[in-house]
C-alpha positions as semicolon CSV with decimal commas, in nm:
position;residue;x (nm);y (nm);z (nm)
1;M;15,481;-17,637;-3,896
2;D;15,130;-17,707;-4,019
3;I;14,790;-17,674;-3,854
4;A;14,552;-17,971;-3,868
5;V;14,180;-17,950;-3,792
6;V;13,963;-18,244;-3,680
7;G;13,586;-18,227;-3,664
8;T;13,265;-18,236;-3,856
9;P;13,254;-18,085;-4,206
10;E;13,066;-17,787;-4,060
11;F;13,339;-17,734;-3,799
12;T;13,628;-17,758;-4,045
13;L;13,467;-17,540;-4,316
14;G;13,578;-17,209;-4,163
15;F;13,934;-17,334;-4,133
16;Q;13,924;-17,451;-4,493
17;L;13,811;-17,106;-4,604
18;A;14,099;-16,955;-4,405
19;G;14,346;-17,170;-4,600
20;V;14,414;-17,463;-4,368
21;D;14,493;-17,771;-4,577
22;H;14,505;-18,052;-4,319
23;L;14,135;-18,113;-4,255
24;H;14,006;-18,440;-4,110
25;N;13,641;-18,544;-4,089
26;P;13,654;-18,897;-3,945
27;E;13,327;-19,072;-3,871
28;G;13,308;-19,321;-3,587
29;E;13,530;-19,385;-3,289
30;E;13,774;-19,616;-3,471
31;A;13,842;-19,359;-3,743
32;M;13,870;-19,081;-3,484
33;V;14,127;-19,269;-3,276
34;S;14,324;-19,361;-3,588
35;T;14,325;-18,997;-3,706
36;F;14,455;-18,866;-3,374
37;K;14,725;-19,132;-3,349
38;S;14,850;-19,049;-3,698
39;L;14,850;-18,677;-3,618
40;L;15,049;-18,735;-3,299
41;N;15,316;-18,913;-3,506
42;N;15,319;-18,656;-3,787
43;K;15,626;-18,435;-3,738
44;S;15,502;-18,168;-3,982
45;V;15,193;-18,086;-3,771
46;G;15,252;-17,835;-3,491
47;I;14,894;-17,757;-3,386
48;V;14,583;-17,975;-3,392
49;V;14,252;-17,792;-3,353
50;V;13,962;-18,017;-3,258
51;D;13,597;-17,967;-3,175
52;S;13,577;-17,986;-2,795
53;T;13,276;-18,220;-2,806
54;I;13,478;-18,469;-3,011
55;L;13,772;-18,435;-2,772
56;A;13,546;-18,509;-2,475
57;G;13,416;-18,826;-2,644
58;L;13,761;-18,983;-2,697
59;P;13,887;-19,264;-2,476
60;E;14,045;-19,131;-2,156
61;R;14,391;-19,269;-2,231
62;L;14,401;-19,096;-2,571
63;R;14,269;-18,769;-2,422
64;D;14,548;-18,778;-2,163
65;Q;14,803;-18,843;-2,436
66;L;14,668;-18,553;-2,643
67;S;14,664;-18,309;-2,351
68;A;15,022;-18,401;-2,258
69;S;15,147;-18,358;-2,613
70;V;15,371;-18,058;-2,674
71;S;15,431;-18,115;-3,043
72;P;15,172;-18,114;-3,177
73;T;14,979;-17,899;-2,934
74;V;14,614;-18,004;-2,925
75;L;14,354;-17,730;-2,877
76;G;13,989;-17,810;-2,819
77;I;13,752;-17,532;-2,918
78;G;13,376;-17,516;-2,936
79;T;13,060;-17,330;-2,852
80;E;13,038;-17,445;-2,490
81;E;13,259;-17,283;-2,230
82;D;13,573;-17,488;-2,210
83;T;13,892;-17,429;-2,015
84;T;14,111;-17,655;-2,232
85;L;14,278;-17,366;-2,413
86;R;14,323;-17,175;-2,088
87;D;14,478;-17,477;-1,917
88;T;14,705;-17,547;-2,215
89;I;14,839;-17,189;-2,216
90;R;14,885;-17,194;-1,839
91;K;15,084;-17,520;-1,861
92;A;15,294;-17,392;-2,152
93;I;15,395;-17,052;-2,013
94;G;15,319;-17,090;-1,643
95;V;15,083;-16,790;-1,627
96;D;14,704;-16,770;-1,633
97;L;14,635;-16,502;-1,895
98;W;14,266;-16,479;-1,805
99;K;14,339;-16,322;-1,465
């Protein structure tokens, strides 16, 4: 399974340096929605890492679809405190690891 990263070029640069090949830098809402829909249908992608600010700006229906997705698992990360990763892990294994 592959890892895909979606975000600005600055966000994806570190992942590129770490060897991740599936990098996406869509500009605009149309391109962003199209990128996420194609990633949801891509069977070779197991994890999608996305900048949490981009994730928050997506249409609500798509955000719900992404958060409910098991394969690929979508993880929003960023500089602001965000509980997306915590909630995803809690849903997946049934335990809150931060307690």
